[in-house]
All heavy atoms as a GROMACS GRO file, in nm:
protein
  576
    1MET      N    1   6.589  15.407  10.784
    1MET     CA    2   6.465  15.450  10.837
    1MET      C    3   6.373  15.323  10.858
    1MET      O    4   6.312  15.301  10.960
    1MET     CB    5   6.404  15.568  10.774
    1MET     CG    6   6.283  15.611  10.842
    1MET     SD    7   6.236  15.778  10.780
    1MET     CE    8   6.191  15.851  10.932
    2GLY      N    9   6.361  15.245  10.754
    2GLY     CA   10   6.280  15.124  10.755
    2GLY      C   11   6.132  15.149  10.717
    2GLY      O   12   6.102  15.230  10.625
    3ILE      N   13   6.047  15.073  10.795
    3ILE     CA   14   5.906  15.093  10.755
    3ILE      C   15   5.842  15.209  10.835
    3ILE      O   16   5.861  15.224  10.950
    3ILE     CB   17   5.833  14.961  10.802
    3ILE    CG1   18   5.894  14.841  10.728
    3ILE    CG2   19   5.681  14.969  10.777
    3ILE    CD1   20   5.867  14.833  10.581
    4VAL      N   21   5.768  15.284  10.761
    4VAL     CA   22   5.697  15.405  10.811
    4VAL      C   23   5.537  15.378  10.798
    4VAL      O   24   5.504  15.328  10.689
    4VAL     CB   25   5.742  15.537  10.744
    4VAL    CG1   26   5.656  15.647  10.796
    4VAL    CG2   27   5.885  15.558  10.753
    5ILE      N   28   5.472  15.404  10.914
    5ILE     CA   29   5.331  15.389  10.912
    5ILE      C   30   5.264  15.517  10.880
    5ILE      O   31   5.283  15.620  10.943
    5ILE     CB   32   5.282  15.321  11.045
    5ILE    CG1   33   5.359  15.194  11.066
    5ILE    CG2   34   5.126  15.303  11.047
    5ILE    CD1   35   5.330  15.140  11.212
    6HIS      N   36   5.175  15.520  10.778
    6HIS     CA   37   5.103  15.645  10.744
    6HIS      C   38   4.956  15.631  10.774
    6HIS      O   39   4.867  15.676  10.718
    6HIS     CB   40   5.107  15.669  10.603
    6HIS     CG   41   5.251  15.689  10.542
    6HIS    ND1   42   5.320  15.803  10.584
    6HIS    CD2   43   5.328  15.619  10.468
    6HIS    CE1   44   5.442  15.799  10.525
    6HIS    NE2   45   5.444  15.682  10.453
    7LEU      N   46   4.933  15.597  10.905
    7LEU     CA   47   4.793  15.574  10.951
    7LEU      C   48   4.728  15.708  10.968
    7LEU      O   49   4.608  15.720  10.935
    7LEU     CB   50   4.793  15.506  11.089
    7LEU     CG   51   4.655  15.475  11.150
    7LEU    CD1   52   4.567  15.397  11.058
    7LEU    CD2   53   4.678  15.405  11.285
    8ASP      N   54   4.804  15.814  11.008
    8ASP     CA   55   4.741  15.944  11.019
    8ASP      C   56   4.681  16.002  10.888
    8ASP      O   57   4.578  16.056  10.896
    8ASP     CB   58   4.840  16.044  11.090
    8ASP     CG   59   4.972  16.049  11.004
    8ASP    OD1   60   5.005  15.952  10.933
    8ASP    OD2   61   5.052  16.142  11.036
    9ARG      N   62   4.755  15.978  10.781
    9ARG     CA   63   4.707  16.019  10.654
    9ARG      C   64   4.577  15.956  10.615
    9ARG      O   65   4.480  16.015  10.571
    9ARG     CB   66   4.813  15.978  10.542
    9ARG     CG   67   4.935  16.065  10.540
    9ARG     CD   68   5.018  16.016  10.427
    9ARG     NE   69   5.157  16.075  10.436
    9ARG     CZ   70   5.260  16.046  10.359
    9ARG    NH1   71   5.239  15.959  10.262
    9ARG    NH2   72   5.381  16.098  10.378
   10MET      N   73   4.565  15.828  10.639
   10MET     CA   74   4.448  15.757  10.594
   10MET      C   75   4.331  15.794  10.697
   10MET      O   76   4.215  15.806  10.644
   10MET     CB   77   4.467  15.597  10.602
   10MET     CG   78   4.370  15.521  10.544
   10MET     SD   79   4.323  15.567  10.360
   10MET     CE   80   4.475  15.538  10.281
   11MET      N   81   4.358  15.816  10.820
   11MET     CA   82   4.255  15.859  10.912
   11MET      C   83   4.194  16.000  10.871
   11MET      O   84   4.081  16.012  10.875
   11MET     CB   85   4.306  15.861  11.057
   11MET     CG   86   4.335  15.731  11.116
   11MET     SD   87   4.412  15.744  11.278
   11MET     CE   88   4.300  15.831  11.372
   12THR      N   89   4.290  16.084  10.824
   12THR     CA   90   4.238  16.212  10.786
   12THR      C   91   4.158  16.203  10.656
   12THR      O   92   4.053  16.267  10.640
   12THR     CB   93   4.359  16.304  10.760
   12THR    OG1   94   4.433  16.322  10.880
   12THR    CG2   95   4.318  16.445  10.704
   13LYS      N   96   4.202  16.119  10.568
   13LYS     CA   97   4.142  16.091  10.438
   13LYS      C   98   3.996  16.041  10.449
   13LYS      O   99   3.900  16.076  10.387
   13LYS     CB  100   4.219  16.003  10.343
   13LYS     CG  101   4.174  15.993  10.210
   13LYS     CD  102   4.274  15.907  10.132
   13LYS     CE  103   4.232  15.900   9.984
   13LYS     NZ  104   4.325  15.820   9.907
   14ARG      N  105   3.980  15.947  10.559
   14ARG     CA  106   3.855  15.888  10.581
   14ARG      C  107   3.768  15.957  10.691
   14ARG      O  108   3.660  15.917  10.731
   14ARG     CB  109   3.879  15.738  10.631
   14ARG     CG  110   3.954  15.650  10.525
   14ARG     CD  111   3.861  15.633  10.411
   14ARG     NE  112   3.924  15.531  10.328
   14ARG     CZ  113   3.967  15.543  10.204
   14ARG    NH1  114   3.973  15.666  10.144
   14ARG    NH2  115   4.017  15.439  10.137
   15HIS      N  116   3.830  16.062  10.746
   15HIS     CA  117   3.755  16.147  10.848
   15HIS      C  118   3.713  16.068  10.962
   15HIS      O  119   3.588  16.063  10.998
   15HIS     CB  120   3.638  16.216  10.786
   15HIS     CG  121   3.669  16.300  10.668
   15HIS    ND1  122   3.731  16.422  10.674
   15HIS    CD2  123   3.637  16.278  10.536
   15HIS    CE1  124   3.748  16.468  10.548
   15HIS    NE2  125   3.693  16.379  10.458
   16ILE      N  126   3.801  15.987  11.022
   16ILE     CA  127   3.779  15.906  11.134
   16ILE      C  128   3.866  15.937  11.248
   16ILE      O  129   3.983  15.968  11.228
   16ILE     CB  130   3.777  15.758  11.100
   16ILE    CG1  131   3.722  15.669  11.214
   16ILE    CG2  132   3.914  15.711  11.060
   16ILE    CD1  133   3.699  15.522  11.178
   17SER      N  134   3.818  15.951  11.369
   17SER     CA  135   3.896  15.990  11.485
   17SER      C  136   3.972  15.862  11.545
   17SER      O  137   3.940  15.748  11.509
   17SER     CB  138   3.806  16.043  11.601
   17SER     OG  139   3.728  15.940  11.653
   18LEU      N  140   4.081  15.885  11.617
   18LEU     CA  141   4.153  15.785  11.681
   18LEU      C  142   4.063  15.689  11.769
   18LEU      O  143   4.066  15.566  11.751
   18LEU     CB  144   4.261  15.830  11.770
   18LEU     CG  145   4.366  15.724  11.812
   18LEU    CD1  146   4.503  15.766  11.764
   18LEU    CD2  147   4.353  15.721  11.950
   19GLY      N  148   3.976  15.747  11.844
   19GLY     CA  149   3.884  15.672  11.931
   19GLY      C  150   3.784  15.586  11.855
   19GLY      O  151   3.772  15.475  11.902
   20ASN      N  152   3.735  15.648  11.752
   20ASN     CA  153   3.638  15.570  11.677
   20ASN      C  154   3.707  15.447  11.597
   20ASN      O  155   3.651  15.344  11.592
   20ASN     CB  156   3.562  15.652  11.571
   20ASN     CG  157   3.460  15.744  11.644
   20ASN    OD1  158   3.421  15.717  11.760
   20ASN    ND2  159   3.423  15.852  11.575
   21LEU      N  160   3.820  15.481  11.549
   21LEU     CA  161   3.899  15.373  11.475
   21LEU      C  162   3.937  15.262  11.575
   21LEU      O  163   3.930  15.146  11.544
   21LEU     CB  164   4.015  15.423  11.402
   21LEU     CG  165   4.095  15.339  11.326
   21LEU    CD1  166   4.013  15.262  11.211
   21LEU    CD2  167   4.210  15.403  11.246
   22ALA      N  168   3.992  15.303  11.690
   22ALA     CA  169   4.033  15.205  11.792
   22ALA      C  170   3.915  15.109  11.826
   22ALA      O  171   3.930  14.986  11.841
   22ALA     CB  172   4.081  15.273  11.909
   23LYS      N  173   3.797  15.167  11.844
   23LYS     CA  174   3.684  15.093  11.883
   23LYS      C  175   3.641  14.997  11.770
   23LYS      O  176   3.606  14.875  11.802
   23LYS     CB  177   3.560  15.182  11.913
   23LYS     CG  178   3.449  15.111  11.967
   23LYS     CD  179   3.334  15.218  12.006
   23LYS     CE  180   3.213  15.146  12.062
   23LYS     NZ  181   3.116  15.251  12.107
   24GLU      N  182   3.643  15.042  11.638
   24GLU     CA  183   3.603  14.959  11.533
   24GLU      C  184   3.709  14.840  11.508
   24GLU      O  185   3.673  14.729  11.474
   24GLU     CB  186   3.602  15.038  11.406
   24GLU     CG  187   3.536  14.974  11.292
   24GLU     CD  188   3.495  15.068  11.172
   24GLU    OE1  189   3.483  15.191  11.207
   24GLU    OE2  190   3.487  15.020  11.070
   25VAL      N  191   3.838  14.870  11.535
   25VAL     CA  192   3.937  14.772  11.519
   25VAL      C  193   3.946  14.678  11.643
   25VAL      O  194   3.983  14.562  11.610
   25VAL     CB  195   4.074  14.840  11.495
   25VAL    CG1  196   4.194  14.747  11.496
   25VAL    CG2  197   4.074  14.921  11.358
   26GLY      N  198   3.913  14.727  11.752
   26GLY     CA  199   3.910  14.636  11.867
   26GLY      C  200   4.037  14.643  11.952
   26GLY      O  201   4.083  14.541  12.005
   27ILE      N  202   4.101  14.757  11.950
   27ILE     CA  203   4.223  14.781  12.036
   27ILE      C  204   4.208  14.912  12.110
   27ILE      O  205   4.119  14.994  12.094
   27ILE     CB  206   4.352  14.791  11.937
   27ILE    CG1  207   4.345  14.903  11.839
   27ILE    CG2  208   4.377  14.652  11.871
   27ILE    CD1  209   4.481  14.926  11.767
   28THR      N  210   4.298  14.931  12.202
   28THR     CA  211   4.284  15.052  12.287
   28THR      C  212   4.324  15.173  12.217
   28THR      O  213   4.416  15.166  12.114
   28THR     CB  214   4.374  15.043  12.417
   28THR    OG1  215   4.519  15.026  12.379
   28THR    CG2  216   4.334  14.915  12.496
   29ASP      N  217   4.286  15.284  12.264
   29ASP     CA  218   4.328  15.417  12.201
   29ASP      C  219   4.483  15.430  12.217
   29ASP      O  220   4.544  15.474  12.122
   29ASP     CB  221   4.271  15.532  12.278
   29ASP     CG  222   4.112  15.541  12.251
   29ASP    OD1  223   4.055  15.465  12.183
   29ASP    OD2  224   4.056  15.646  12.311
   30ALA      N  225   4.539  15.392  12.328
   30ALA     CA  226   4.682  15.389  12.353
   30ALA      C  227   4.761  15.315  12.237
   30ALA      O  228   4.864  15.358  12.191
   30ALA     CB  229   4.719  15.357  12.491
   31SER      N  230   4.710  15.190  12.220
   31SER     CA  231   4.781  15.110  12.124
   31SER      C  232   4.765  15.167  11.990
   31SER      O  233   4.873  15.164  11.907
   31SER     CB  234   4.715  14.968  12.121
   31SER     OG  235   4.745  14.897  12.248
   32LEU      N  236   4.655  15.215  11.955
   32LEU     CA  237   4.642  15.270  11.820
   32LEU      C  238   4.726  15.397  11.804
   32LEU      O  239   4.783  15.425  11.708
   32LEU     CB  240   4.494  15.311  11.788
   32LEU     CG  241   4.461  15.348  11.644
   32LEU    CD1  242   4.503  15.246  11.533
   32LEU    CD2  243   4.322  15.374  11.629
   33SER      N  244   4.733  15.476  11.905
   33SER     CA  245   4.815  15.595  11.913
   33SER      C  246   4.965  15.560  11.888
   33SER      O  247   5.036  15.631  11.808
   33SER     CB  248   4.796  15.676  12.039
   33SER     OG  249   4.880  15.789  12.034
   34LYS      N  250   5.010  15.459  11.944
   34LYS     CA  251   5.153  15.415  11.924
   34LYS      C  252   5.172  15.372  11.778
   34LYS      O  253   5.271  15.406  11.716
   34LYS     CB  254   5.188  15.299  12.016
   34LYS     CG  255   5.205  15.328  12.164
   34LYS     CD  256   5.228  15.213  12.247
   34LYS     CE  257   5.243  15.253  12.392
   34LYS     NZ  258   5.269  15.136  12.475
   35ILE      N  259   5.072  15.309  11.720
   35ILE     CA  260   5.086  15.265  11.580
   35ILE      C  261   5.098  15.395  11.494
   35ILE      O  262   5.171  15.410  11.411
   35ILE     CB  263   4.970  15.170  11.532
   35ILE    CG1  264   4.984  15.038  11.611
   35ILE    CG2  265   4.975  15.155  11.384
   35ILE    CD1  266   4.853  14.948  11.598
   36LYS      N  267   4.998  15.474  11.522
   36LYS     CA  268   4.984  15.602  11.439
   36LYS      C  269   5.105  15.683  11.445
   36LYS      O  270   5.150  15.747  11.347
   36LYS     CB  271   4.866  15.683  11.499
   36LYS     CG  272   4.835  15.818  11.430
   36LYS     CD  273   4.714  15.878  11.490
   36LYS     CE  274   4.711  16.029  11.439
   36LYS     NZ  275   4.753  16.125  11.545
   37ASN      N  276   5.177  15.686  11.557
   37ASN     CA  277   5.298  15.765  11.573
   37ASN      C  278   5.426  15.699  11.553
   37ASN      O  279   5.530  15.749  11.592
   37ASN     CB  280   5.292  15.834  11.722
   37ASN     CG  281   5.169  15.935  11.735
   37ASN    OD1  282   5.168  16.026  11.649
   37ASN    ND2  283   5.101  15.912  11.834
   38ASN      N  284   5.414  15.578  11.484
   38ASN     CA  285   5.538  15.502  11.459
   38ASN      C  286   5.618  15.463  11.574
   38ASN      O  287   5.738  15.467  11.574
   38ASN     CB  288   5.621  15.568  11.349
   38ASN     CG  289   5.554  15.579  11.219
   38ASN    OD1  290   5.543  15.474  11.146
   38ASN    ND2  291   5.514  15.692  11.186
   39LYS      N  292   5.554  15.436  11.690
   39LYS     CA  293   5.625  15.402  11.815
   39LYS      C  294   5.619  15.244  11.840
   39LYS      O  295   5.636  15.209  11.961
   39LYS     CB  296   5.567  15.474  11.931
   39LYS     CG  297   5.564  15.625  11.918
   39LYS     CD  298   5.708  15.677  11.930
   39LYS     CE  299   5.704  15.828  11.922
   39LYS     NZ  300   5.837  15.888  11.917
   40VAL      N  301   5.598  15.171  11.740
   40VAL     CA  302   5.583  15.028  11.758
   40VAL      C  303   5.701  14.960  11.673
   40VAL      O  304   5.751  15.012  11.574
   40VAL     CB  305   5.451  14.964  11.706
   40VAL    CG1  306   5.343  15.016  11.796
   40VAL    CG2  307   5.419  15.009  11.563
   41HIS      N  308   5.735  14.847  11.716
   41HIS     CA  309   5.831  14.763  11.640
   41HIS      C  310   5.774  14.663  11.558
   41HIS      O  311   5.836  14.591  11.475
   41HIS     CB  312   5.940  14.707  11.736
   41HIS     CG  313   6.021  14.808  11.812
   41HIS    ND1  314   6.122  14.878  11.757
   41HIS    CD2  315   6.004  14.857  11.936
   41HIS    CE1  316   6.166  14.967  11.841
   41HIS    NE2  317   6.101  14.944  11.963
   42SER      N  318   5.649  14.628  11.582
   42SER     CA  319   5.578  14.526  11.518
   42SER      C  320   5.429  14.555  11.514
   42SER      O  321   5.382  14.630  11.601
   42SER     CB  322   5.605  14.384  11.574
   42SER     OG  323   5.548  14.386  11.705
   43ILE      N  324   5.362  14.491  11.419
   43ILE     CA  325   5.213  14.497  11.417
   43ILE      C  326   5.158  14.371  11.378
   43ILE      O  327   5.209  14.310  11.282
   43ILE     CB  328   5.168  14.625  11.316
   43ILE    CG1  329   5.015  14.630  11.319
   43ILE    CG2  330   5.222  14.604  11.185
   43ILE    CD1  331   4.964  14.762  11.261
   44ARG      N  332   5.060  14.321  11.440
   44ARG     CA  333   5.001  14.189  11.408
   44ARG      C  334   4.928  14.195  11.270
   44ARG      O  335   4.855  14.302  11.242
   44ARG     CB  336   4.904  14.147  11.513
   44ARG     CG  337   4.964  14.121  11.634
   44ARG     CD  338   4.860  14.079  11.752
   44ARG     NE  339   4.919  14.061  11.878
   44ARG     CZ  340   4.902  13.964  11.956
   44ARG    NH1  341   4.803  13.875  11.930
   44ARG    NH2  342   4.962  13.950  12.063
   45PHE      N  343   4.938  14.093  11.196
   45PHE     CA  344   4.855  14.095  11.073
   45PHE      C  345   4.710  14.098  11.098
   45PHE      O  346   4.641  14.170  11.023
   45PHE     CB  347   4.888  13.966  10.996
   45PHE     CG  348   5.014  13.966  10.920
   45PHE    CD1  349   5.103  13.868  10.932
   45PHE    CD2  350   5.040  14.068  10.819
   45PHE    CE1  351   5.225  13.870  10.867
   45PHE    CE2  352   5.160  14.069  10.753
   45PHE     CZ  353   5.252  13.970  10.771
   46SER      N  354   4.662  14.056  11.209
   46SER     CA  355   4.510  14.066  11.238
   46SER      C  356   4.477  14.217  11.261
   46SER      O  357   4.371  14.259  11.221
   46SER     CB  358   4.470  13.990  11.360
   46SER     OG  359   4.565  14.011  11.477
   47THR      N  360   4.571  14.286  11.323
   47THR     CA  361   4.547  14.427  11.345
   47THR      C  362   4.555  14.503  11.222
   47THR      O  363   4.461  14.589  11.189
   47THR     CB  364   4.649  14.485  11.449
   47THR    OG1  365   4.636  14.411  11.567
   47THR    CG2  366   4.615  14.635  11.472
   48LEU      N  367   4.645  14.476  11.138
   48LEU     CA  368   4.651  14.536  11.002
   48LEU      C  369   4.537  14.504  10.914
   48LEU      O  370   4.492  14.595  10.852
   48LEU     CB  371   4.789  14.490  10.927
   48LEU     CG  372   4.823  14.555  10.804
   48LEU    CD1  373   4.830  14.703  10.813
   48LEU    CD2  374   4.954  14.490  10.747
   49THR      N  375   4.487  14.372  10.917
   49THR     CA  376   4.374  14.338  10.856
   49THR      C  377   4.252  14.422  10.897
   49THR      O  378   4.179  14.471  10.809
   49THR     CB  379   4.334  14.193  10.873
   49THR    OG1  380   4.452  14.120  10.817
   49THR    CG2  381   4.217  14.146  10.808
   50GLU      N  382   4.240  14.435  11.020
   50GLU     CA  383   4.113  14.517  11.071
   50GLU      C  384   4.125  14.656  11.048
   50GLU      O  385   4.028  14.733  11.010
   50GLU     CB  386   4.103  14.491  11.227
   50GLU     CG  387   4.064  14.352  11.263
   50GLU     CD  388   3.926  14.316  11.202
   50GLU    OE1  389   3.832  14.389  11.201
   50GLU    OE2  390   3.918  14.196  11.156
   51LEU      N  391   4.249  14.713  11.051
   51LEU     CA  392   4.272  14.855  11.006
   51LEU      C  393   4.235  14.878  10.861
   51LEU      O  394   4.157  14.972  10.827
   51LEU     CB  395   4.428  14.896  11.033
   51LEU     CG  396   4.464  14.926  11.169
   51LEU    CD1  397   4.615  14.944  11.177
   51LEU    CD2  398   4.389  15.044  11.232
   52CYS      N  399   4.274  14.777  10.770
   52CYS     CA  400   4.243  14.790  10.626
   52CYS      C  401   4.091  14.787  10.606
   52CYS      O  402   4.041  14.857  10.531
   52CYS     CB  403   4.318  14.682  10.559
   52CYS     SG  404   4.498  14.716  10.546
   53LYS      N  405   4.026  14.693  10.690
   53LYS     CA  406   3.871  14.686  10.676
   53LYS      C  407   3.811  14.814  10.714
   53LYS      O  408   3.719  14.860  10.642
   53LYS     CB  409   3.830  14.567  10.756
   53LYS     CG  410   3.845  14.430  10.705
   53LYS     CD  411   3.779  14.336  10.807
   53LYS     CE  412   3.816  14.190  10.778
   53LYS     NZ  413   3.763  14.103  10.882
   54ALA      N  414   3.840  14.863  10.828
   54ALA     CA  415   3.780  14.979  10.881
   54ALA      C  416   3.817  15.101  10.800
   54ALA      O  417   3.721  15.191  10.784
   54ALA     CB  418   3.837  15.009  11.029
   55LEU      N  419   3.926  15.116  10.734
   55LEU     CA  420   3.961  15.229  10.656
   55LEU      C  421   3.938  15.212  10.501
   55LEU      O  422   3.969  15.301  10.431
   55LEU     CB  423   4.108  15.264  10.680
   55LEU     CG  424   4.135  15.317  10.823
   55LEU    CD1  425   4.290  15.320  10.848
   55LEU    CD2  426   4.069  15.441  10.857
   56ASP      N  427   3.893  15.084  10.470
   56ASP     CA  428   3.874  15.056  10.332
   56ASP      C  429   4.005  15.082  10.242
   56ASP      O  430   3.997  15.168  10.163
   56ASP     CB  431   3.750  15.131  10.273
   56ASP     CG  432   3.713  15.076  10.134
   56ASP    OD1  433   3.741  14.969  10.103
   56ASP    OD2  434   3.658  15.163  10.053
   57CYS      N  435   4.107  15.021  10.283
   57CYS     CA  436   4.227  15.053  10.207
   57CYS      C  437   4.318  14.926  10.201
   57CYS      O  438   4.274  14.822  10.252
   57CYS     CB  439   4.309  15.162  10.278
   57CYS     SG  440   4.376  15.117  10.452
   58GLN      N  441   4.424  14.932  10.144
   58GLN     CA  442   4.536  14.833  10.127
   58GLN      C  443   4.642  14.858  10.229
   58GLN      O  444   4.661  14.970  10.260
   58GLN     CB  445   4.577  14.813   9.986
   58GLN     CG  446   4.472  14.793   9.882
   58GLN     CD  447   4.420  14.649   9.896
   58GLN    OE1  448   4.497  14.550   9.915
   58GLN    NE2  449   4.295  14.632   9.892
   59PRO      N  450   4.709  14.736  10.263
   59PRO     CA  451   4.826  14.760  10.351
   59PRO      C  452   4.928  14.864  10.284
   59PRO      O  453   4.994  14.933  10.374
   59PRO     CB  454   4.892  14.625  10.364
   59PRO     CG  455   4.767  14.523  10.340
   59PRO     CD  456   4.680  14.599  10.236
   60SER      N  457   4.941  14.869  10.175
   60SER     CA  458   5.041  14.961  10.101
   60SER      C  459   4.995  15.102  10.122
   60SER      O  460   5.081  15.192  10.108
   60SER     CB  461   5.055  14.929   9.959
   60SER     OG  462   4.929  14.935   9.885
   61ASP      N  463   4.863  15.129  10.147
   61ASP     CA  464   4.820  15.265  10.182
   61ASP      C  465   4.873  15.306  10.326
   61ASP      O  466   4.882  15.423  10.353
   61ASP     CB  467   4.668  15.270  10.176
   61ASP     CG  468   4.617  15.241  10.042
   61ASP    OD1  469   4.678  15.290   9.945
   61ASP    OD2  470   4.499  15.185  10.032
   62LEU      N  471   4.901  15.210  10.410
   62LEU     CA  472   4.944  15.243  10.545
   62LEU      C  473   5.090  15.229  10.573
   62LEU      O  474   5.148  15.290  10.657
   62LEU     CB  475   4.858  15.150  10.639
   62LEU     CG  476   4.712  15.154  10.645
   62LEU    CD1  477   4.652  15.042  10.734
   62LEU    CD2  478   4.667  15.290  10.686
   63LEU      N  479   5.160  15.143  10.494
   63LEU     CA  480   5.292  15.113  10.519
   63LEU      C  481   5.384  15.153  10.401
   63LEU      O  482   5.338  15.141  10.283
   63LEU     CB  483   5.317  14.960  10.533
   63LEU     CG  484   5.228  14.893  10.655
   63LEU    CD1  485   5.248  14.741  10.648
   63LEU    CD2  486   5.266  14.948  10.784
   64GLU      N  487   5.495  15.204  10.431
   64GLU     CA  488   5.601  15.244  10.330
   64GLU      C  489   5.731  15.207  10.379
   64GLU      O  490   5.774  15.232  10.498
   64GLU     CB  491   5.593  15.395  10.307
   64GLU     CG  492   5.696  15.447  10.200
   64GLU     CD  493   5.689  15.593  10.185
   64GLU    OE1  494   5.627  15.666  10.266
   64GLU    OE2  495   5.746  15.641  10.082
   65TYR      N  496   5.817  15.158  10.290
   65TYR     CA  497   5.959  15.131  10.319
   65TYR      C  498   6.040  15.242  10.269
   65TYR      O  499   6.028  15.291  10.155
   65TYR     CB  500   6.006  14.995  10.248
   65TYR     CG  501   6.153  14.978  10.258
   65TYR    CD1  502   6.210  14.942  10.381
   65TYR    CD2  503   6.235  14.993  10.151
   65TYR    CE1  504   6.354  14.926  10.391
   65TYR    CE2  505   6.375  14.980  10.162
   65TYR     CZ  506   6.427  14.942  10.281
   65TYR     OH  507   6.566  14.934  10.284
   66ILE      N  508   6.125  15.300  10.366
   66ILE     CA  509   6.210  15.405  10.328
   66ILE      C  510   6.357  15.356  10.355
   66ILE      O  511   6.388  15.322  10.468
   66ILE     CB  512   6.181  15.541  10.404
   66ILE    CG1  513   6.046  15.586  10.372
   66ILE    CG2  514   6.286  15.640  10.381
   66ILE    CD1  515   5.994  15.702  10.442
   67ASP      N  516   6.436  15.354  10.252
   67ASP     CA  517   6.577  15.310  10.264
   67ASP      C  518   6.650  15.398  10.350
   67ASP      O  519   6.661  15.514  10.324
   67ASP     CB  520   6.635  15.289  10.132
   67ASP     CG  521   6.779  15.227  10.124
   67ASP    OD1  522   6.832  15.201  10.236
   67ASP    OD2  523   6.823  15.196  10.018
   68SER      N  524   6.714  15.353  10.460
   68SER     CA  525   6.786  15.438  10.551
   68SER      C  526   6.906  15.506  10.477
   68SER      O  527   6.944  15.604  10.505
   68SER     CB  528   6.830  15.370  10.674
   68SER     OG  529   6.905  15.261  10.645
   69GLU      N  530   6.964  15.435  10.399
   69GLU     CA  531   7.089  15.489  10.322
   69GLU      C  532   7.049  15.600  10.232
   69GLU      O  533   7.121  15.701  10.217
   69GLU     CB  534   7.158  15.375  10.234
   69GLU     CG  535   7.233  15.269  10.322
   69GLU     CD  536   7.294  15.166  10.240
   69GLU    OE1  537   7.316  15.196  10.118
   69GLU    OE2  538   7.333  15.071  10.297
   70GLU      N  539   6.930  15.576  10.166
   70GLU     CA  540   6.886  15.694  10.070
   70GLU      C  541   6.840  15.814  10.144
   70GLU      O  542   6.871  15.923  10.108
   70GLU     CB  543   6.765  15.626  10.000
   70GLU     CG  544   6.723  15.703   9.872
   70GLU     CD  545   6.609  15.634   9.798
   70GLU    OE1  546   6.636  15.529   9.750
   70GLU    OE2  547   6.492  15.680   9.795
   71SER      N  548   6.772  15.794  10.265
   71SER     CA  549   6.735  15.910  10.344
   71SER      C  550   6.850  15.976  10.407
   71SER      O  551   6.850  16.099  10.421
   71SER     CB  552   6.633  15.877  10.455
   71SER     OG  553   6.689  15.784  10.544
   72ASP      N  554   6.965  15.908  10.431
   72ASP     CA  555   7.087  15.968  10.497
   72ASP      C  556   7.155  16.054  10.391
   72ASP      O  557   7.226  16.162  10.421
   72ASP     CB  558   7.177  15.864  10.542
   72ASP     CG  559   7.130  15.788  10.673
   72ASP    OD1  560   7.035  15.844  10.729
   72ASP    OD2  561   7.178  15.681  10.700
   73SER      N  562   7.148  16.019  10.259
   73SER     CA  563   7.220  16.100  10.160
   73SER      C  564   7.147  16.226  10.120
   73SER      O  565   7.204  16.298  10.045
   73SER     CB  566   7.250  16.004  10.038
   73SER     OG  567   7.126  15.968   9.979
   74LYS      N  568   7.023  16.247  10.167
   74LYS     CA  569   6.949  16.359  10.125
   74LYS      C  570   6.983  16.486  10.210
   74LYS      O  571   7.026  16.470  10.312
   74LYS     CB  572   6.794  16.331  10.127
   74LYS     CG  573   6.765  16.242  10.011
   74LYS     CD  574   6.616  16.221  10.011
   74LYS     CE  575   6.576  16.115   9.907
   74LYS     NZ  576   6.438  16.091   9.903
   0.00000   0.00000   0.00000
């Protein structure tokens, strides 16, 4: 499976909408939606930094590694 982005969890926890977060981070709603829905193959460190600033969190709150072999065996 690889890296999973948990942006939706943190947005819910911080009570912030996609539009407001996108504006604060400085990216489009569409780009943030792709990140939120794990539809990206990469994310810039500058974007990750701005997300962490806006959400007052650490990168580990947003990103998780899931071993594909482990998830296949479940």
